[in-house]
N, C-alpha and C positions, 0 to 999 in steps of 0.2 A: 553658664551652668556647667558644672563638671560632674562627671560620674566616675565612681571608683569601682573597680572590680576586684574581687578577692579570689585568689587562686584556690581551687579546692584542696583541702588538706590531704596529704598522701594517706593511703590506706595503711592501717596498722596490720602488719603481718600476723601478729598474735603468736601463740604457741603452736608449733607444728612438730609433731613427733618425727615425721619423716625427714624434715629438714635437720632436726637435731641429730638423728642417726646418721644422716648423710655427711654432715659437716664434722661430726665427731667419730667417724667410722674407724679411724686408726685406734683411738682410745678404746672404743667398745670392742673392737676386734682383739686387742691385747687382753682386756678383761675376760673375754670369752675363752681365749686360748688358755689363760691361767686357770680359769674355772674348770674347763674340760679336762686338762691334763692333771690337775690336782685331784679330780675325781677318779681318773684312770690309774694314777700311780701315787702311792703315799710318799714317794721320794721326791716328788716334784715341788710341792709347796713347803720348802724348807729354806731357812736363811742361807745355809751354805750353798744350796743348789742355785738360789737366785744370784748369789755373788759370783759363782762360777759361770753361770750363763751370761751375766752382765759383763764379766771379763772377756768372754768370747765376743759378745756384741760390740764391745768397745772398738774393735778393729773395723767392723762394718760401719759403725757409727761415725768414726773419724773420716773414713772414706766418703761417707754419705754427705757430710757437711760440705766437703769440697765439691762434690757432685752437685749439691743443691745450688751453690753459687753459680756454677757453670750453667745449669738448667735454667735458673732465674734469668740468666743473660740470653736465653734462647739457644744455647749450644748443648753439646754433649761431650763427654770425655771418656772414651773407651780405653784410654791408656793407663788408668790409675792402677789396675792390677799388675801390669807389667812394670810400672814405676815402683810399686811396692816391692816387687821381686828384685829389681835392679838396685834399689837403695838398700834392701836387706843384704844383698850380695856385697855391695860396696862396704857396708858396715862390717860384715864378716871378714872381708879381705883386710880391712884396717885392724880388726881385732887379732887376726892371725899374724900381722906384721907386714909393713910395707918395705920391700927390699929396694935399696938404692944401689945398683951395681956399680955406678961410677964412683960412689963414695965407699963401697965395701961395707955398708952397714944396713941393718934392718931396724926400722923405726916402729915403735909400738905406742901410738898416740893414746893419751888418756881417754876415758869414756866420754867425757864432756866434749872433747874435740871430735870424736867419732860421731856423736849426735849432731853437732853443728854442721860438720861437713856433709853428713848424709842428708840432712834437711836441705842444705844448699844445693846438693845435686838434684834432689826432687824438684825444688823450685826452678832450677835451671831447665830441666826437661819440660816442666809445665809452661815455663815462659816460651819455650820453643813452640809448643802448641799454640799459645796465644799469638805469637808473631805470625805463624802460618795462617791463622784464622783472621787476624785483624788487618795485617798489611798485605798479605798475598792472596787474601780472599778465598782461601781453600775452605771448602765446606767442613764444618767441625767434625762430622762423621768420618770423612776421608782423612783429614789431618791427624786426628787422634788415633784412627785405625792404623795409619802408617807408623806413627810414633810407638804405638803398642807393639808392633812387630819388631821395630828397631830396638826398643828397650829390652824386650824379652831376648832378642838375639844377642845383644851385648852381654846380658847376664849369663847366657849360656856360654858365650865365648870366654868370659872371665873365669868361669869355673870348670870349663870343659864338660859341662853337664853334671858336675858333682856338687856335693853339699858341703858347706863349711860347718863343721861340728865343734862342740865344746867351746862356746864363745864366752865362757865365764871369766876368762882372763887369768892373769897370774899376779900374785902380790909382788913377786920378784921383779916383774916387768912394769908394775904400777898401772895396770889397765883392768883392774877388777871392777865389778859393779854393773856390768852390762845387763845382767839378769835382774837388775833392780826393778825395771819397768814391768817385767812379766811376773815376778814372784812376790815382791814386797807388798805390804799393806800399810795403810795409814788410817788409824782409828778403825781398823778392821775392814776397811774398804780397799779392794785391789787398786794399785797405782794406775793401772790402765783405765779403770772406770773414772778415776779422778781426772786423768788426762782428757778423757772424753767429755766430762762435765765442763772442764775449763774451756776446751775448744768450742763446745756448744754455746756456752755463755758469751764468750767473746764474739762468736759469729752472730748470735742474736742481738747483742748490743750494736755491732757494726751495722746490721741491717735495719735496726729500728731507731738508732740514735745518731747516725753519722750521715754526712752528705754523700759518702760513697754508697751507702745503702739505698738512698733515694735515687742516685744515678743508676744503680744496678736494676732496680725495679722499673725505672723509666725506660732504660735502654732495652730491657727484656720485653716490655709491653709494646713499645713502638720505637724501634731504633732510629728511624729517620726523624720522627718528631723530636726525640730526645736530642739528637745531634743538632737539629735546628734551634733547640732551646739552649744550646751551649754545653751540653753534657759531653765530656771527653770519651766518646764511646770506644775508641781504640784502646785508650788507657784502661778502661773498665774491663774490656775483653782480656787483655794481657794479664791484668791483675788477678781476675778470677781463675784463669788457667794456672797462673803461677802459684796461687794459694792452694788450688786443687793438687798440684804436684807436690807442694811442701807437705800437705796433710797426708798424701799417699806415702811420703817418706816417713812421717811420724807413725803411720799404721804399720809400715814395714819394720820399723824399729821395735814397736810393741810386739809384733808377731815373732820376730827373730829372738827377742828377749824371752818371750814365753816358751819358745822351743829350744832356746840356747843353740840354735843352728839357723843357717840361712841357705836356701837353695834357689836355683833359677826358675823353678816351676811354682814357686809360692805365689799365691794371689790369683791363680787361674780362675776366671769367671767372677772374680770379686767385683769387677766393674759392673757386671749385670746385677749383682746383689745390691750395690750402692744405688744404681738407677731404680731398682725395685723399691728400696726403702724410701727414696724421694717421692716416687709416684704414689706409694701406699700412704705416705704422709700428706697427700693432697696437693702436691705441686703439679703445675701444668707443664707438659713437655714443650709447649709453645713459648714458654718464658713468661716472666712478670708476675707469677702467682706461686705462692708457697712460703714456707717459713721453717725455722729451725725446730720448733717444737713438734710440728707434724713429722718432720724427717726423723727426729729421734724416736718418736713413737713407731714409725715405719720400720726403723732398724730393729727395735725391740720386738716388734711383731714377727719379723722374719727369724730373728735369733731365738726367741722363745718357742716359736713353732717348730723350728728344726730340732732344738734340744728336746722338746717334748716328744717328738716322733722318735728320736733316738732312745729316750728313756723307756718308752712303751714297746720298743723293739720293732718299729716299722722299718721296712727295707729302705735303703738309701735311694733306690729308684723311685719309690713312692714319694719320698721327700721332695724329689725334683718335681714330680707331678703336682703335688700340693702347692709348692712354692710358685710354680708357673700359673696355677689356677688363681692363686691370691693376687698375682700381678695383673692378670687379665681382668679380674673383678675390680681391682683398684682403678685401672684405666677406665673401665666402664663407669664407675662411680664418678670419676673426674669429668667424664664427658657429660654425665647427667647434671652435675653440679655447675660446671662452667658453661654448659650449654644454655643455662637459664639467664646468662648475661651478667651475673654478679661477679664482681672483681674481688678476689681475696688476696690480701697481702699479709 
């Protein structure tokens, strides 16, 4: 005689307004920001203003995507702001001409070569972070903090503290077009916003459709277990820091193109803004939880909030206070959400 037992069916969670607001907090926060500032200023809710704000958000968004990858791995990258400045300065130096004293010539590389070399420099600095963390076991906070100071110092040394101006190039030298990223539009949309969209889509596809994405979530959630399962955790670490550095270089190019100038103090505190965007978007600083969609919403929350405060004439000091309050609230919401034990990817 045999007996069979049936496991009780799991309870259906049903609809919960609190859970909906918690999980969609970045989206609802963005809607609330737009509604409030639209009511406070007639100049806020216009197509032209949204395009301008989105162009400004693009820099933070590109940085945030790279930061998301690092945080998903359980790390942190404090050097992205300095890498942005260093790469912008390198691009500015190349646009001004590279002197070769031994040959008695000055080279003016075309813009495409400037872009490729600048991104390569950013990736190289990012790879240095990855090697320090993966092979030398330096804590990510310490490793990237040190590289942050080194990169900023090199940028200051290269320029002697000055700024490279007028990076539009010259037709006679064949290096025009650097301001294309910052000023041109395609179908009425700023090129910088299109670059952000491409970066976000590629990152989203990588995380959701590739083996590397699965490795990243696994190593961020439990690195030891992932390593025992055959995940190349060291390769994953080096890759995410390399990509973060490369995206910082892209953000540096966009910023320098928008300003048609490049200075060694550019990008100061941008790393904190990128971290804030990732946290507001719902990613866990402990790793293994988060996504590109939430990070993009987080970047737009910060950008649209800052722009709205400027439009209604709020002091920049209060802007800092409001941004900090939003970050603290986002971390609190993350603690409430992930403290319940649910894993979000």
